[in-house]
C-alpha positions, 0 to 999 in steps of 0.5 A, spaced: 376 836 104 375 829 104 374 828 111 368 834 111 365 829 106 365 823 109 362 826 116 357 830 112 356 823 108 355 819 115 352 825 118 347 824 113 346 817 114 345 818 122 339 822 120 335 816 115 336 812 120 333 816 125 327 818 120 326 811 119 326 809 127 321 815 128 317 812 123 316 806 126 315 808 133 310 812 130 306 805 125 309 801 131 305 798 137 306 800 144 308 792 146 314 792 141 317 798 142 322 795 145 328 792 139 327 799 136 329 803 142 334 798 144 337 800 136 337 807 138 341 805 145 346 800 141 349 805 137 353 812 139 348 818 136 343 817 141 343 825 143 342 826 136 336 822 136 333 824 142 334 832 139 331 830 134 325 826 137 323 833 142 323 836 134 318 831 132 314 831 139 313 839 138 310 838 131 306 833 133 304 838 139 303 844 134 298 840 128 295 837 136 293 845 137 291 847 130 286 840 130 284 843 137 283 850 134 279 847 128 274 843 132 273 848 138 266 850 137 264 842 136 267 841 143 262 846 147 257 844 143 259 837 145 260 839 153 253 842 152 250 836 151 253 831 155 251 836 160 243 836 158 244 828 157 247 827 164 241 830 167 237 826 164 241 819 165 240 821 172 234 821 171 233 814 168 239 811 174 233 813 179 228 810 175 233 804 174 234 804 181 226 805 183 226 798 178 231 794 180 229 795 187 221 792 186 226 787 181 228 785 187 223 785 191 219 781 188 225 776 185 227 775 191 223 768 192 224 766 185 231 767 187 231 762 192 228 757 189 233 758 183 238 757 189 234 751 191 234 749 183 242 749 184 243 745 188 238 740 187 241 739 180 249 740 183 245 734 188 242 731 182 249 731 178 253 728 184 248 723 186 248 720 178 256 720 178 256 716 185 250 712 182 255 709 176 261 710 180 258 705 184 256 701 179 263 699 176 264 698 184 258 694 185 262 688 181 268 688 184 265 688 191 260 683 189 266 679 185 270 679 192 264 677 196 263 671 192 271 670 193 270 670 201 264 665 201 268 661 196 273 660 201 270 659 206 266 653 205 272 651 201 271 651 194 277 653 193 278 652 184 272 656 183 275 662 188 282 662 185 278 663 178 273 668 181 280 672 184 283 670 176 277 675 174 277 680 179 284 682 178 285 682 171 277 684 169 274 688 174 279 692 178 282 695 173 276 699 172 277 701 179 283 702 180 284 709 182 280 708 188 283 706 195 280 700 197 281 696 190 288 698 192 288 694 198 284 689 195 291 688 189 295 688 195 291 682 198 291 678 191 298 675 192 296 672 199 289 670 197 293 666 192 298 662 198 292 661 202 288 658 197 294 654 195 296 652 201 289 650 204 288 646 197 294 642 199 293 642 206 286 638 204 291 634 199 295 632 205 288 630 209 287 626 203 293 622 202 292 621 210 286 618 209 287 614 203 293 610 205 289 609 213 283 606 208 287 602 203 285 595 205 277 598 206 278 600 198 282 594 197 276 589 200 271 591 196 275 592 190 277 584 191 270 583 193 267 586 186 273 581 183 270 575 187 262 576 185 265 578 177 268 571 178 262 567 180 258 571 175 263 567 170 263 561 173 255 561 172 255 563 165 260 558 163 256 553 165 250 556 162 249 556 155 253 562 153 247 566 149 250 573 148 254 573 154 259 578 154 265 578 158 265 585 162 270 590 159 276 594 164 272 600 162 265 598 165 270 596 172 271 604 172 265 607 176 263 614 173 266 620 178 263 626 178 269 631 177 266 637 178 270 642 182 264 647 183 260 643 187 255 646 190 256 642 197 262 643 203 267 639 204 269 637 212 276 635 214 272 628 215 270 628 208 278 628 206 278 621 202 273 616 204 265 616 203 261 613 208 258 607 206 254 603 211 256 595 211 254 591 204 250 584 206 253 579 201 247 578 198 247 585 196 250 588 191 257 591 193 258 598 191 264 600 186 271 600 190 272 608 187 265 610 190 268 610 196 273 615 194 272 622 193 278 624 189 275 632 188 281 633 193 286 631 189 282 634 182 282 640 186 289 641 188 291 638 181 288 645 178 290 649 182 297 648 182 296 648 175 293 655 175 298 658 178 303 654 175 306 650 179 304 643 177 310 640 176 311 642 183 304 637 185 306 632 181 313 632 184 310 632 191 304 627 189 308 622 187 314 623 193 308 621 197 305 616 194 312 612 193 312 613 201 306 609 202 306 604 198 313 602 201 309 602 208 303 598 205 308 593 202 311 593 208 308 586 212 307 585 219 311 580 222 305 575 224 302 575 218 303 568 217 299 566 223 292 567 220 288 568 214 287 575 215 293 577 216 295 576 208 288 579 207 289 586 210 296 586 207 293 584 199 287 590 201 291 595 202 296 593 196 289 593 192 287 599 195 293 603 193 294 600 185 286 602 184 287 608 187 293 610 182 289 606 176 283 612 177 288 618 177 291 615 171 284 615 168 282 621 170 287 626 171 291 629 165 298 627 167 298 627 174 301 620 173 303 616 167 304 610 166 312 609 167 311 611 174 305 606 175 309 600 172 315 602 176 311 602 182 308 595 181 315 593 179 317 594 186 311 592 189 311 586 184 318 584 187 316 586 194 310 582 195 312 575 192 319 575 197 314 577 203 309 571 200 315 566 199 318 568 206 311 568 210 308 562 207 314 558 209 312 559 215 304 555 215 305 548 216 297 548 216 294 545 209 288 549 209 291 555 211 295 554 204 290 553 201 287 559 203 293 563 202 293 561 195 286 563 194 287 569 196 293 570 192 288 568 186 283 573 187 288 579 189 292 577 182 285 576 179 283 584 181 290 587 180 288 584 172 282 587 171 285 594 173 291 592 167 297 590 172 301 584 170 300 578 174 303 573 171 309 573 177 304 572 182 302 564 178 309 562 177 310 564 185 304 559 186 307 554 183 312 554 188 307 555 193 304 549 190 310 544 193 310 546 199 302 546 200 304 538 197 309 538 203 304 540 208 298 535 206 302 529 206 305 531 213 297 532 214 296 526 211 302 522 215 299 523 221 291 522 218 295 515 216 299 514 222 292 514 225 288 510 221 293 505 222 294 505 230 286 505 231 286 498 226 284 492 229 288 488 224 282 483 223 277 482 218 272 487 217 264 483 218 259 484 216 251 482 217 247 485 213 247 488 204 246 495 207 253 493 211 256 490 204 254 495 200 257 501 204 263 498 205 263 496 197 261 503 196 268 505 200 273 500 196 273 497 189 271 490 192 269 484 188 268 477 190 263 472 187 264 468 192 263 473 198 257 474 195 254 468 196 255 466 202 250 468 207 250 473 213 254 475 217 260 474 213 267 477 213 271 481 208 279 479 207 281 486 209 281 489 215 278 497 216 284 500 214 284 499 207 277 503 205 280 508 209 286 509 205 283 509 199 278 514 201 284 518 205 288 517 197 281 519 194 281 525 199 289 527 198 288 528 190 282 532 191 286 536 196 292 537 191 286 538 185 284 544 189 290 548 189 290 547 182 284 551 181 283 558 178 291 557 177 290 558 169 293 551 167 292 546 162 289 539 164 295 535 162 299 541 167 293 539 173 294 531 171 301 531 172 301 536 179 295 531 181 299 524 180 306 527 181 304 529 188 300 521 189 306 518 187 309 522 194 304 520 198 304 513 196 312 512 196 314 516 201 308 518 207 304 511 206 311 507 205 314 510 211 307 509 215 306 501 213 313 501 214 313 503 221 306 499 223 310 493 220 316 494 224 312 496 231 313 492 236 307 493 239 304 488 234 309 484 233 309 477 234 314 478 240 309 481 244 304 476 244 306 472 250 299 468 252 295 468 245 301 465 241 295 463 236 295 470 234 301 473 234 302 474 226 296 476 226 297 482 224 302 482 219 298 478 215 292 482 215 298 487 213 300 483 207 292 481 205 291 490 206 297 491 202 294 486 196 287 489 195 290 496 196 296 494 190 290 492 186 286 498 186 291 502 184 287 502 177 281 505 180 285 511 182 288 511 176 280 511 173 278 516 179 285 521 177 283 520 170 276 523 171 277 529 174 282 531 170 280 528 163 287 527 161 288 519 158 293 515 162 295 513 156 297 520 153 304 522 152 309 524 158 303 522 163 306 520 169 304 514 172 302 512 179 308 508 183 301 505 188 303 498 185 310 498 187 308 501 194 304 496 196 308 490 193 315 493 197 309 493 204 307 487 203 314 484 202 317 489 208 311 485 212 313 478 210 320 479 211 318 481 218 314 475 219 320 471 217 324 475 222 320 474 226 318 467 227 325 466 226 325 469 233 320 466 236 324 459 234 330 462 236 326 463 243 324 456 244 331 454 242 334 458 247 329 452 252 333 447 249 336 443 255 340 437 252 344 432 256 349 431 251 352 426 256 347 422 257 347 414 256 338 413 256 335 413 250 329 417 250 323 415 247 319 421 245 321 428 243 323 435 247 318 438 250 320 446 248 320 442 240 313 440 241 311 446 243 314 449 238 311 445 233 304 447 236 306 455 236 308 453 228 301 449 226 297 454 230 302 460 226 301 457 219 293 455 221 292 464 221 295 464 213 290 461 210 288 468 207 295 469 205 297 468 198 300 461 197 306 463 196 307 467 202 305 462 207 310 457 203 316 461 203 314 463 210 313 455 212 319 454 208 324 458 211 322 457 219 323 450 217 330 452 214 332 456 220 329 450 225 334 445 222 340 450 221 339 453 228 339 445 231 345 443 226 349 450 229 346 447 237 349 440 235 355 443 234 356 449 237 363 449 241 360 450 248 358 442 246 365 438 247 363 431 248 357 428 246 354 420 246 350 417 241 344 416 247 344 424 247 344 424 238 338 418 240 333 424 243 337 429 238 333 425 232 328 424 236 326 431 236 329 431 229 324 426 227 318 430 230 320 436 225 320 432 220 313 430 222 311 436 222 313 437 215 311 432 213 304 434 215 304 439 210 302 445 215 301 449 209 298 447 203 302 447 196 308 444 197 309 437 194 310 431 196 317 431 201 319 438 198 318 441 206 322 435 209 328 438 205 329 442 210 331 437 214 335 433 210 342 436 212 340 434 219 338 427 217 343 425 214 348 426 218 345 423 225 343 416 220 350 416 219 352 418 226 346 412 228 348 408 223 355 408 223 355 407 217 362 410 216 364 406 210 359 407 205 360 414 207 367 414 205 367 410 199 361 412 196 363 420 197 363 425 192 359 422 187 352 425 185 347 420 188 351 417 194 346 416 200 350 422 204 351 427 199 349 433 204 353 431 210 360 435 210 366 431 212 368 438 217 361 437 219 362 429 221 369 431 223 367 435 228 362 432 231 366 425 231 371 429 235 365 430 240 365 422 241 371 421 243 373 418 250 365 418 251 366 410 254 370 412 260 365 416 262 359 412 260 357 406 265 353 403 261 359 401 256 364 400 262 364 391 261 366 392 253 371 396 254 375 392 248 369 394 244 371 400 246 377 400 244 376 398 238 371 403 237 376 408 238 381 405 234 376 406 228 373 414 230 381 414 230 381 411 223 374 415 220 377 422 223 384 420 219 380 419 213 376 424 214 382 429 215 384 426 208 377 427 205 377 436 207 385 435 206 384 433 198 378 438 197 382 444 199 387 442 195 
């Protein structure tokens, strides 16, 4: 029962569901019926649904049939009407066809024209589109063409800027074109090409700068020389509105605009052609010779490409290498001034370029880099100059080198480089210059002294007199009053030596110019150098002349009267040179404007030099006189055993006295003390030599007759002393030189032993100058001479008595000697 109810309920539900589906099918669009049918087939009652669907279809067919039956007559009427309309439609069709045919025939030309118009419209549209595209492409092509032209004309920096615009502005607008892609792919290559070409230009510039550094430096040093000359002229004129040229004015304004319209050839990579300027024309600026555009271009290009640091390192590295090459002096630099000049020109050229780079670029080089290079250059330059200047033996070359170094220093100082070390080194070269001057003047003095005739200067006219006085400060009222011809007391070497000393002072002054020294320092330098000239060079020259045999007394054999003249003249000359030292002091004071009374002022040692030379000449005179006396004494030939009593002096002694008289007659112009000293020295030497001749060991025995002859010779000497060969001696002063001989001879000839022995030791005894040893020696020589002397043969008893007396005297003399020693 329950099952039946349940089945019935399910049947009702299924029927309701089928009914709903059918309604949906009837009301739903055919395209959306699929889901509805799927729900039927998803269920298990599709058979019953089909039955239901068939039933619904039959119902609709019955309704359609009913409706058609109801409207059948209207349908028939409609068909009849349609048949009538078909006939009319056929007629209309025929008319339309005919009209169309006529229209086609009539509109054929219009169609052709319209077709042509269509093609024209299409072409116009295409042309317009093409023009628009070409307007976008033309700037790209123009820029690319401009890029190629700029690279062809080596305008690399503008080419790089054009490349930047092309890449970032123009190419993005037409990037879909194939040629643009080719351009884009070629841009890195173009950049590298620009970079390589600009680096090549820089290398050419660096090489050209290296080769032409000397030309650049030469021009810069000429400018410095002109500026210094101008400053000197300004200093000599009233300083009205004068201004020193500033460092800024030293720079020449350069055209640093990179986009130059003129191409630059390979030969134009750094140095511009400049005609050689005449000396009186304006020298072009040092930087006018240099085209720095390769550096600027390369710097800008590398900066744009982001490789500025690489460029800076490369530039500095290459310039350091070039600096080392420039600072390497040639091995023969010291031989000529041109060697030094070229060396300095290269250094100046190098630093002029670097200084300009420093001031016209931002950071390519900096002050620390420049200072480092300059310190290296300064140390190497000073070392090279010390080495090579030491080889210079010509003072003119050393002076020219000094002037060149000063110009070198002044030039670099204009560009802001410190040059104090160069001026310090010049002070070292100053000492070397002094040595070379001393060597040169040693030769000058030697030539003057060798060529001098050592005779007073004769003058025959007032003009000649004034000429000599103009050369040497000499005043003598008595000489001025004398009539012409007359003679100066000194020889020609006096004014020549005096003038050469002044020339030496001038030479020293030349070196001190432009060294930025104070007047006191210049004065001190000149005085010290002059003292070296006087005390070493001139003194040695005078000493050599004095001692040289070719003007000595021993050379003259024929003209004995002139034998002493050279030395006498040297003494006179040095006396006048000594007096001229105060004028040399005044001369130095006038050129340095430093008074001699100033504290720490060096004094000239000329007075001492000439005194020493004069004393040496005097000693040489004394020595030569003594040597000449010795030569005469070598001619002495005494017969110590003779018994004859002579009546005249020996011949050799007569000749000797004649020589002394003629010699002392030459001493008229000598200072009195010199002549007196020479005369006294000669007499003393003669007396001593005669005493030695009498007492020498080779004379073993002598007779009273020999003593008598010897006594005659001594009297001749005494007569010479009394005659006053040299004025100025008091009465018997010169005779005192022979007092020892006189008392000894008187003692023996007078045989006054009793008086000698009795008065010996008393201050006023007659034979005070007789030494008992000398007396004993001579007494021993007179023993046993009676046996060899025929004259005393008949007086043998007297001889025996005399021998006994001699023995007795000898014994007493020995006693005196013993008591004296005790």
